[in-house]
PDB file of the backbone (N, CA, C, O) and the ligand in Angstrom, with CONECT records:
HET     ZN  A 101       1
ATOM      1  N   MET A   1     128.822  67.425  62.875  1.00  0.00           N
ATOM      2  CA  MET A   1     127.480  67.078  62.310  1.00  0.00           C
ATOM      3  C   MET A   1     126.404  67.664  63.380  1.00  0.00           C
ATOM      4  O   MET A   1     126.584  67.559  64.593  1.00  0.00           O
ATOM      5  N   ARG A   2     125.342  68.252  62.841  1.00  0.00           N
ATOM      6  CA  ARG A   2     124.344  68.680  63.639  1.00  0.00           C
ATOM      7  C   ARG A   2     123.562  67.462  64.285  1.00  0.00           C
ATOM      8  O   ARG A   2     123.374  66.378  63.732  1.00  0.00           O
ATOM      9  N   ASP A   3     123.136  67.829  65.554  1.00  0.00           N
ATOM     10  CA  ASP A   3     122.395  66.763  66.295  1.00  0.00           C
ATOM     11  C   ASP A   3     120.830  66.868  65.828  1.00  0.00           C
ATOM     12  O   ASP A   3     120.157  67.878  66.035  1.00  0.00           O
ATOM     13  N   HIS A   4     120.411  65.877  65.271  1.00  0.00           N
ATOM     14  CA  HIS A   4     119.032  65.870  64.634  1.00  0.00           C
ATOM     15  C   HIS A   4     117.921  65.669  65.690  1.00  0.00           C
ATOM     16  O   HIS A   4     116.718  65.767  65.448  1.00  0.00           O
ATOM     17  N   THR A   5     118.465  65.378  66.880  1.00  0.00           N
ATOM     18  CA  THR A   5     117.379  65.136  67.950  1.00  0.00           C
ATOM     19  C   THR A   5     117.062  66.453  68.743  1.00  0.00           C
ATOM     20  O   THR A   5     116.193  66.453  69.614  1.00  0.00           O
ATOM     21  N   LEU A   6     117.725  67.484  68.452  1.00  0.00           N
ATOM     22  CA  LEU A   6     117.601  68.776  69.186  1.00  0.00           C
ATOM     23  C   LEU A   6     116.903  69.790  68.242  1.00  0.00           C
ATOM     24  O   LEU A   6     117.147  69.899  67.040  1.00  0.00           O
ATOM     25  N   CYS A   7     115.972  70.541  68.973  1.00  0.00           N
ATOM     26  CA  CYS A   7     115.307  71.635  68.280  1.00  0.00           C
ATOM     27  C   CYS A   7     116.339  72.754  67.869  1.00  0.00           C
ATOM     28  O   CYS A   7     117.107  73.260  68.687  1.00  0.00           O
ATOM     29  N   PRO A   8     116.296  73.096  66.554  1.00  0.00           N
ATOM     30  CA  PRO A   8     117.259  74.148  66.117  1.00  0.00           C
ATOM     31  C   PRO A   8     116.967  75.495  66.686  1.00  0.00           C
ATOM     32  O   PRO A   8     117.840  76.364  66.682  1.00  0.00           O
ATOM     33  N   ALA A   9     115.778  75.705  67.176  1.00  0.00           N
ATOM     34  CA  ALA A   9     115.323  77.011  67.725  1.00  0.00           C
ATOM     35  C   ALA A   9     115.736  77.205  69.176  1.00  0.00           C
ATOM     36  O   ALA A   9     116.202  78.283  69.545  1.00  0.00           O
ATOM     37  N   CYS A  10     115.569  76.166  70.016  1.00  0.00           N
ATOM     38  CA  CYS A  10     115.755  76.371  71.429  1.00  0.00           C
ATOM     39  C   CYS A  10     116.664  75.346  72.024  1.00  0.00           C
ATOM     40  O   CYS A  10     117.049  75.492  73.184  1.00  0.00           O
ATOM     41  N   GLY A  11     117.009  74.383  71.352  1.00  0.00           N
ATOM     42  CA  GLY A  11     118.066  73.296  71.850  1.00  0.00           C
ATOM     43  C   GLY A  11     117.479  72.277  72.642  1.00  0.00           C
ATOM     44  O   GLY A  11     118.204  71.452  73.200  1.00  0.00           O
ATOM     45  N   ALA A  12     116.159  72.242  72.760  1.00  0.00           N
ATOM     46  CA  ALA A  12     115.521  71.205  73.692  1.00  0.00           C
ATOM     47  C   ALA A  12     115.355  69.984  72.732  1.00  0.00           C
ATOM     48  O   ALA A  12     115.450  70.141  71.515  1.00  0.00           O
ATOM     49  N   SER A  13     115.098  68.733  73.310  1.00  0.00           N
ATOM     50  CA  SER A  13     114.755  67.643  72.484  1.00  0.00           C
ATOM     51  C   SER A  13     113.526  67.845  71.747  1.00  0.00           C
ATOM     52  O   SER A  13     112.500  68.249  72.293  1.00  0.00           O
ATOM     53  N   ASN A  14     113.619  67.555  70.447  1.00  0.00           N
ATOM     54  CA  ASN A  14     112.415  67.639  69.518  1.00  0.00           C
ATOM     55  C   ASN A  14     111.470  66.489  69.551  1.00  0.00           C
ATOM     56  O   ASN A  14     110.405  66.525  68.935  1.00  0.00           O
ATOM     57  N   ALA A  15     111.880  65.394  70.318  1.00  0.00           N
ATOM     58  CA  ALA A  15     111.086  64.214  70.467  1.00  0.00           C
ATOM     59  C   ALA A  15     110.712  63.563  69.078  1.00  0.00           C
ATOM     60  O   ALA A  15     109.709  62.861  68.948  1.00  0.00           O
ATOM     61  N   CYS A  16     111.576  63.840  68.066  1.00  0.00           N
ATOM     62  CA  CYS A  16     111.337  63.266  66.711  1.00  0.00           C
ATOM     63  C   CYS A  16     111.568  61.800  66.695  1.00  0.00           C
ATOM     64  O   CYS A  16     112.711  61.389  66.893  1.00  0.00           O
ATOM     65  N   THR A  17     110.544  60.931  66.467  1.00  0.00           N
ATOM     66  CA  THR A  17     110.835  59.487  66.515  1.00  0.00           C
ATOM     67  C   THR A  17     111.769  59.012  65.387  1.00  0.00           C
ATOM     68  O   THR A  17     112.403  57.962  65.496  1.00  0.00           O
ATOM     69  N   LEU A  18     111.841  59.809  64.298  1.00  0.00           N
ATOM     70  CA  LEU A  18     112.686  59.367  63.211  1.00  0.00           C
ATOM     71  C   LEU A  18     114.261  59.554  63.449  1.00  0.00           C
ATOM     72  O   LEU A  18     115.124  58.904  62.859  1.00  0.00           O
ATOM     73  N   ALA A  19     114.496  60.550  64.412  1.00  0.00           N
ATOM     74  CA  ALA A  19     115.917  60.865  64.717  1.00  0.00           C
ATOM     75  C   ALA A  19     116.419  59.869  65.750  1.00  0.00           C
ATOM     76  O   ALA A  19     117.623  59.848  66.005  1.00  0.00           O
ATOM     77  N   ASN A  20     115.616  59.079  66.334  1.00  0.00           N
ATOM     78  CA  ASN A  20     115.993  58.059  67.415  1.00  0.00           C
ATOM     79  C   ASN A  20     115.889  56.696  66.810  1.00  0.00           C
ATOM     80  O   ASN A  20     114.788  56.300  66.426  1.00  0.00           O
ATOM     81  N   PRO A  21     116.945  55.956  66.698  1.00  0.00           N
ATOM     82  CA  PRO A  21     116.897  54.638  66.049  1.00  0.00           C
ATOM     83  C   PRO A  21     115.866  53.579  66.765  1.00  0.00           C
ATOM     84  O   PRO A  21     115.347  52.610  66.211  1.00  0.00           O
ATOM     85  N   ALA A  22     115.706  53.963  68.022  1.00  0.00           N
ATOM     86  CA  ALA A  22     114.861  53.004  68.917  1.00  0.00           C
ATOM     87  C   ALA A  22     113.386  53.230  68.490  1.00  0.00           C
ATOM     88  O   ALA A  22     112.565  52.322  68.620  1.00  0.00           O
ATOM     89  N   THR A  23     113.041  54.480  67.965  1.00  0.00           N
ATOM     90  CA  THR A  23     111.655  54.720  67.704  1.00  0.00           C
ATOM     91  C   THR A  23     111.371  55.161  66.255  1.00  0.00           C
ATOM     92  O   THR A  23     110.322  55.706  65.913  1.00  0.00           O
ATOM     93  N   ALA A  24     112.390  54.879  65.446  1.00  0.00           N
ATOM     94  CA  ALA A  24     112.435  55.294  64.045  1.00  0.00           C
ATOM     95  C   ALA A  24     111.349  54.681  63.200  1.00  0.00           C
ATOM     96  O   ALA A  24     110.994  55.239  62.162  1.00  0.00           O
ATOM     97  N   ASP A  25     110.809  53.551  63.608  1.00  0.00           N
ATOM     98  CA  ASP A  25     109.677  52.873  62.912  1.00  0.00           C
ATOM     99  C   ASP A  25     108.383  53.400  63.354  1.00  0.00           C
ATOM    100  O   ASP A  25     107.358  52.927  62.862  1.00  0.00           O
ATOM    101  N   GLN A  26     108.326  54.325  64.226  1.00  0.00           N
ATOM    102  CA  GLN A  26     107.004  54.903  64.647  1.00  0.00           C
ATOM    103  C   GLN A  26     106.759  56.126  64.027  1.00  0.00           C
ATOM    104  O   GLN A  26     107.726  56.866  63.850  1.00  0.00           O
ATOM    105  N   PRO A  27     105.514  56.525  63.617  1.00  0.00           N
ATOM    106  CA  PRO A  27     105.226  57.845  63.107  1.00  0.00           C
ATOM    107  C   PRO A  27     105.502  58.941  64.040  1.00  0.00           C
ATOM    108  O   PRO A  27     105.125  58.912  65.211  1.00  0.00           O
ATOM    109  N   CYS A  28     106.150  59.890  63.529  1.00  0.00           N
ATOM    110  CA  CYS A  28     106.548  61.166  64.403  1.00  0.00           C
ATOM    111  C   CYS A  28     105.242  61.998  64.691  1.00  0.00           C
ATOM    112  O   CYS A  28     104.243  61.969  63.972  1.00  0.00           O
ATOM    113  N   TRP A  29     105.373  62.681  65.746  1.00  0.00           N
ATOM    114  CA  TRP A  29     104.285  63.672  66.142  1.00  0.00           C
ATOM    115  C   TRP A  29     104.092  64.686  64.997  1.00  0.00           C
ATOM    116  O   TRP A  29     103.001  65.205  64.761  1.00  0.00           O
ATOM    117  N   CYS A  30     105.188  64.931  64.317  1.00  0.00           N
ATOM    118  CA  CYS A  30     105.147  66.075  63.336  1.00  0.00           C
ATOM    119  C   CYS A  30     104.232  65.608  62.132  1.00  0.00           C
ATOM    120  O   CYS A  30     103.777  66.446  61.353  1.00  0.00           O
ATOM    121  N   PHE A  31     103.973  64.280  61.994  1.00  0.00           N
ATOM    122  CA  PHE A  31     103.142  63.897  60.800  1.00  0.00           C
ATOM    123  C   PHE A  31     101.708  64.217  61.118  1.00  0.00           C
ATOM    124  O   PHE A  31     100.900  64.270  60.191  1.00  0.00           O
ATOM    125  N   THR A  32     101.360  64.416  62.263  1.00  0.00           N
ATOM    126  CA  THR A  32      99.862  64.568  62.651  1.00  0.00           C
ATOM    127  C   THR A  32      99.481  66.003  62.940  1.00  0.00           C
ATOM    128  O   THR A  32      98.334  66.231  63.322  1.00  0.00           O
ATOM    129  N   VAL A  33     100.323  66.958  62.794  1.00  0.00           N
ATOM    130  CA  VAL A  33     100.076  68.334  63.053  1.00  0.00           C
ATOM    131  C   VAL A  33     100.184  69.233  61.799  1.00  0.00           C
ATOM    132  O   VAL A  33     100.719  68.820  60.770  1.00  0.00           O
ATOM    133  N   ASN A  34      99.709  70.358  61.904  1.00  0.00           N
ATOM    134  CA  ASN A  34      99.877  71.368  60.815  1.00  0.00           C
ATOM    135  C   ASN A  34     100.815  72.474  61.400  1.00  0.00           C
ATOM    136  O   ASN A  34     100.422  73.209  62.306  1.00  0.00           O
ATOM    137  N   ILE A  35     101.983  72.564  60.893  1.00  0.00           N
ATOM    138  CA  ILE A  35     102.894  73.648  61.426  1.00  0.00           C
ATOM    139  C   ILE A  35     102.668  74.918  60.508  1.00  0.00           C
ATOM    140  O   ILE A  35     102.595  74.820  59.283  1.00  0.00           O
ATOM    141  N   ASP A  36     102.562  76.120  61.189  1.00  0.00           N
ATOM    142  CA  ASP A  36     102.388  77.255  60.360  1.00  0.00           C
ATOM    143  C   ASP A  36     103.569  77.579  59.618  1.00  0.00           C
ATOM    144  O   ASP A  36     104.631  77.637  60.238  1.00  0.00           O
ATOM    145  N   PRO A  37     103.549  77.821  58.274  1.00  0.00           N
ATOM    146  CA  PRO A  37     104.630  77.957  57.396  1.00  0.00           C
ATOM    147  C   PRO A  37     105.399  79.141  57.961  1.00  0.00           C
ATOM    148  O   PRO A  37     106.625  79.153  57.842  1.00  0.00           O
ATOM    149  N   ALA A  38     104.767  80.133  58.566  1.00  0.00           N
ATOM    150  CA  ALA A  38     105.417  81.333  59.069  1.00  0.00           C
ATOM    151  C   ALA A  38     106.408  81.097  60.086  1.00  0.00           C
ATOM    152  O   ALA A  38     107.398  81.823  60.184  1.00  0.00           O
ATOM    153  N   ILE A  39     106.185  80.084  60.876  1.00  0.00           N
ATOM    154  CA  ILE A  39     107.090  79.662  61.934  1.00  0.00           C
ATOM    155  C   ILE A  39     108.427  79.051  61.320  1.00  0.00           C
ATOM    156  O   ILE A  39     109.542  79.245  61.803  1.00  0.00           O
ATOM    157  N   LEU A  40     108.178  78.338  60.266  1.00  0.00           N
ATOM    158  CA  LEU A  40     109.450  77.751  59.537  1.00  0.00           C
ATOM    159  C   LEU A  40     110.212  78.843  58.890  1.00  0.00           C
ATOM    160  O   LEU A  40     111.437  78.926  58.982  1.00  0.00           O
ATOM    161  N   GLU A  41     109.453  79.704  58.215  1.00  0.00           N
ATOM    162  CA  GLU A  41     110.181  80.891  57.544  1.00  0.00           C
ATOM    163  C   GLU A  41     110.891  81.807  58.487  1.00  0.00           C
ATOM    164  O   GLU A  41     111.852  82.482  58.117  1.00  0.00           O
ATOM    165  N   ALA A  42     110.423  81.832  59.694  1.00  0.00           N
ATOM    166  CA  ALA A  42     111.158  82.595  60.755  1.00  0.00           C
ATOM    167  C   ALA A  42     112.486  82.030  61.125  1.00  0.00           C
ATOM    168  O   ALA A  42     113.288  82.754  61.715  1.00  0.00           O
ATOM    169  N   LEU A  43     112.788  80.792  60.827  1.00  0.00           N
ATOM    170  CA  LEU A  43     114.008  80.226  61.182  1.00  0.00           C
ATOM    171  C   LEU A  43     115.192  80.777  60.230  1.00  0.00           C
ATOM    172  O   LEU A  43     114.981  81.109  59.063  1.00  0.00           O
ATOM    173  N   PRO A  44     116.327  80.835  60.787  1.00  0.00           N
ATOM    174  CA  PRO A  44     117.482  81.210  59.874  1.00  0.00           C
ATOM    175  C   PRO A  44     117.518  80.080  58.790  1.00  0.00           C
ATOM    176  O   PRO A  44     117.161  78.932  59.057  1.00  0.00           O
ATOM    177  N   THR A  45     117.963  80.458  57.563  1.00  0.00           N
ATOM    178  CA  THR A  45     118.029  79.543  56.504  1.00  0.00           C
ATOM    179  C   THR A  45     118.897  78.312  56.803  1.00  0.00           C
ATOM    180  O   THR A  45     118.586  77.194  56.392  1.00  0.00           O
ATOM    181  N   GLU A  46     119.988  78.553  57.528  1.00  0.00           N
ATOM    182  CA  GLU A  46     120.852  77.441  57.796  1.00  0.00           C
ATOM    183  C   GLU A  46     120.387  76.399  58.720  1.00  0.00           C
ATOM    184  O   GLU A  46     120.914  75.293  58.846  1.00  0.00           O
ATOM    185  N   LEU A  47     119.303  76.858  59.394  1.00  0.00           N
ATOM    186  CA  LEU A  47     118.677  75.859  60.378  1.00  0.00           C
ATOM    187  C   LEU A  47     117.477  75.153  59.773  1.00  0.00           C
ATOM    188  O   LEU A  47     116.958  74.208  60.367  1.00  0.00           O
ATOM    189  N   ARG A  48     117.053  75.560  58.681  1.00  0.00           N
ATOM    190  CA  ARG A  48     115.850  74.869  58.035  1.00  0.00           C
ATOM    191  C   ARG A  48     116.178  73.618  57.422  1.00  0.00           C
ATOM    192  O   ARG A  48     117.256  73.509  56.839  1.00  0.00           O
ATOM    193  N   ASN A  49     115.300  72.573  57.490  1.00  0.00           N
ATOM    194  CA  ASN A  49     115.514  71.258  56.937  1.00  0.00           C
ATOM    195  C   ASN A  49     116.824  70.546  57.429  1.00  0.00           C
ATOM    196  O   ASN A  49     117.414  69.669  56.797  1.00  0.00           O
ATOM    197  N   GLN A  50     117.180  71.034  58.608  1.00  0.00           N
ATOM    198  CA  GLN A  50     118.236  70.292  59.307  1.00  0.00           C
ATOM    199  C   GLN A  50     117.829  69.397  60.474  1.00  0.00           C
ATOM    200  O   GLN A  50     118.359  68.302  60.661  1.00  0.00           O
ATOM    201  N   ALA A  51     116.962  69.852  61.178  1.00  0.00           N
ATOM    202  CA  ALA A  51     116.457  68.994  62.406  1.00  0.00           C
ATOM    203  C   ALA A  51     114.988  69.605  62.623  1.00  0.00           C
ATOM    204  O   ALA A  51     114.608  70.740  62.334  1.00  0.00           O
ATOM    205  N   CYS A  52     114.250  68.541  63.217  1.00  0.00           N
ATOM    206  CA  CYS A  52     112.842  68.932  63.573  1.00  0.00           C
ATOM    207  C   CYS A  52     112.888  70.057  64.678  1.00  0.00           C
ATOM    208  O   CYS A  52     113.779  70.089  65.526  1.00  0.00           O
ATOM    209  N   LEU A  53     111.875  70.967  64.608  1.00  0.00           N
ATOM    210  CA  LEU A  53     111.636  71.781  65.706  1.00  0.00           C
ATOM    211  C   LEU A  53     111.030  70.941  66.845  1.00  0.00           C
ATOM    212  O   LEU A  53     110.468  69.875  66.591  1.00  0.00           O
ATOM    213  N   CYS A  54     111.146  71.430  68.142  1.00  0.00           N
ATOM    214  CA  CYS A  54     110.390  70.698  69.142  1.00  0.00           C
ATOM    215  C   CYS A  54     108.881  71.170  69.069  1.00  0.00           C
ATOM    216  O   CYS A  54     108.553  72.176  68.440  1.00  0.00           O
ATOM    217  N   PRO A  55     108.032  70.411  69.721  1.00  0.00           N
ATOM    218  CA  PRO A  55     106.596  70.737  69.653  1.00  0.00           C
ATOM    219  C   PRO A  55     106.254  72.209  70.156  1.00  0.00           C
ATOM    220  O   PRO A  55     105.340  72.851  69.637  1.00  0.00           O
ATOM    221  N   ARG A  56     106.956  72.659  71.087  1.00  0.00           N
ATOM    222  CA  ARG A  56     106.687  73.976  71.634  1.00  0.00           C
ATOM    223  C   ARG A  56     106.978  75.029  70.659  1.00  0.00           C
ATOM    224  O   ARG A  56     106.172  75.930  70.427  1.00  0.00           O
ATOM    225  N   CYS A  57     108.254  74.916  70.015  1.00  0.00           N
ATOM    226  CA  CYS A  57     108.568  75.960  69.040  1.00  0.00           C
ATOM    227  C   CYS A  57     107.735  75.924  67.823  1.00  0.00           C
ATOM    228  O   CYS A  57     107.458  76.945  67.194  1.00  0.00           O
ATOM    229  N   ALA A  58     107.323  74.697  67.481  1.00  0.00           N
ATOM    230  CA  ALA A  58     106.420  74.555  66.269  1.00  0.00           C
ATOM    231  C   ALA A  58     104.986  75.051  66.625  1.00  0.00           C
ATOM    232  O   ALA A  58     104.151  75.240  65.741  1.00  0.00           O
ATOM    233  N   GLN A  59     104.728  75.252  67.933  1.00  0.00           N
ATOM    234  CA  GLN A  59     103.412  75.728  68.454  1.00  0.00           C
ATOM    235  C   GLN A  59     102.283  74.794  68.163  1.00  0.00           C
ATOM    236  O   GLN A  59     101.179  75.169  67.767  1.00  0.00           O
ATOM    237  N   VAL A  60     102.634  73.529  68.388  1.00  0.00           N
ATOM    238  CA  VAL A  60     101.658  72.474  68.114  1.00  0.00           C
ATOM    239  C   VAL A  60     101.152  71.725  69.314  1.00  0.00           C
ATOM    240  O   VAL A  60     100.390  70.763  69.215  1.00  0.00           O
ATOM    241  N   ASP A  61     101.614  72.213  70.477  1.00  0.00           N
ATOM    242  CA  ASP A  61     101.200  71.556  71.788  1.00  0.00           C
ATOM    243  C   ASP A  61      99.668  71.350  71.800  1.00  0.00           C
ATOM    244  O   ASP A  61      99.178  70.270  72.127  1.00  0.00           O
ATOM    245  N   ALA A  62      98.939  72.401  71.439  1.00  0.00           N
ATOM    246  CA  ALA A  62      97.524  72.370  71.551  1.00  0.00           C
ATOM    247  C   ALA A  62      96.894  71.218  70.575  1.00  0.00           C
ATOM    248  O   ALA A  62      95.962  70.491  70.920  1.00  0.00           O
ATOM    249  N   GLN A  63      97.514  71.167  69.365  1.00  0.00           N
ATOM    250  CA  GLN A  63      97.113  70.105  68.350  1.00  0.00           C
ATOM    251  C   GLN A  63      97.395  68.774  68.868  1.00  0.00           C
ATOM    252  O   GLN A  63      96.578  67.870  68.695  1.00  0.00           O
ATOM    253  N   LEU A  64      98.550  68.572  69.526  1.00  0.00           N
ATOM    254  CA  LEU A  64      98.966  67.238  69.974  1.00  0.00           C
ATOM    255  C   LEU A  64      98.064  66.878  71.149  1.00  0.00           C
ATOM    256  O   LEU A  64      97.674  65.715  71.252  1.00  0.00           O
ATOM    257  N   LYS A  65      97.718  67.775  72.017  1.00  0.00           N
ATOM    258  CA  LYS A  65      96.741  67.378  73.060  1.00  0.00           C
ATOM    259  C   LYS A  65      95.343  67.017  72.524  1.00  0.00           C
ATOM    260  O   LYS A  65      94.678  66.080  72.965  1.00  0.00           O
ATOM    261  N   ALA A  66      94.985  67.778  71.612  1.00  0.00           N
ATOM    262  CA  ALA A  66      93.656  67.489  71.018  1.00  0.00           C
ATOM    263  C   ALA A  66      93.707  66.172  70.347  1.00  0.00           C
ATOM    264  O   ALA A  66      92.759  65.408  70.529  1.00  0.00           O
ATOM    265  N   ASP A  67      94.739  65.794  69.557  1.00  0.00           N
ATOM    266  CA  ASP A  67      94.843  64.504  68.989  1.00  0.00           C
ATOM    267  C   ASP A  67      94.796  63.297  70.022  1.00  0.00           C
ATOM    268  O   ASP A  67      94.119  62.281  69.864  1.00  0.00           O
ATOM    269  N   ALA A  68      95.569  63.552  71.036  1.00  0.00           N
ATOM    270  CA  ALA A  68      95.556  62.504  72.061  1.00  0.00           C
ATOM    271  C   ALA A  68      94.288  62.303  72.719  1.00  0.00           C
ATOM    272  O   ALA A  68      93.988  61.185  73.139  1.00  0.00           O
ATOM    273  N   GLY A  69      93.507  63.312  72.846  1.00  0.00           N
ATOM    274  CA  GLY A  69      92.166  63.303  73.479  1.00  0.00           C
ATOM    275  C   GLY A  69      91.214  62.378  72.594  1.00  0.00           C
ATOM    276  O   GLY A  69      90.441  61.556  73.086  1.00  0.00           O
ATOM    277  N   ILE A  70      91.368  62.616  71.211  1.00  0.00           N
ATOM    278  CA  ILE A  70      90.589  61.790  70.354  1.00  0.00           C
ATOM    279  C   ILE A  70      90.971  60.391  70.138  1.00  0.00           C
ATOM    280  O   ILE A  70      90.106  59.539  69.934  1.00  0.00           O
ATOM    281  N   ILE A  71      92.230  60.106  70.171  1.00  0.00           N
ATOM    282  CA  ILE A  71      92.687  58.699  69.938  1.00  0.00           C
ATOM    283  C   ILE A  71      92.650  57.881  71.165  1.00  0.00           C
ATOM    284  O   ILE A  71      92.366  56.685  71.090  1.00  0.00           O
ATOM    285  N   ARG A  72      92.923  58.461  72.310  1.00  0.00           N
ATOM    286  CA  ARG A  72      93.107  57.660  73.516  1.00  0.00           C
ATOM    287  C   ARG A  72      91.887  57.716  74.460  1.00  0.00           C
ATOM    288  O   ARG A  72      91.896  57.089  75.519  1.00  0.00           O
TER     289      ARG A  72
HETATM  290 ZN    ZN A 101     112.212  74.166  70.499  1.00  0.00          ZN2+
END
């Protein structure tokens, strides 16, 4: 079984809250960002919809930092 807590592109932790029972009731970072469809399409088919990308591979670091600045 594939490990849903690891990024399929680089193998780093994807920090998905839904993949971790301890944080599954919290909204994941991926709900608040827009991921370029081209990034998802660049993944091999067998890796798509299996596990979350990590924020770095999804290229949303800048969006997450911007959101944090607004909220906190
Ligand atoms: Zn990654």
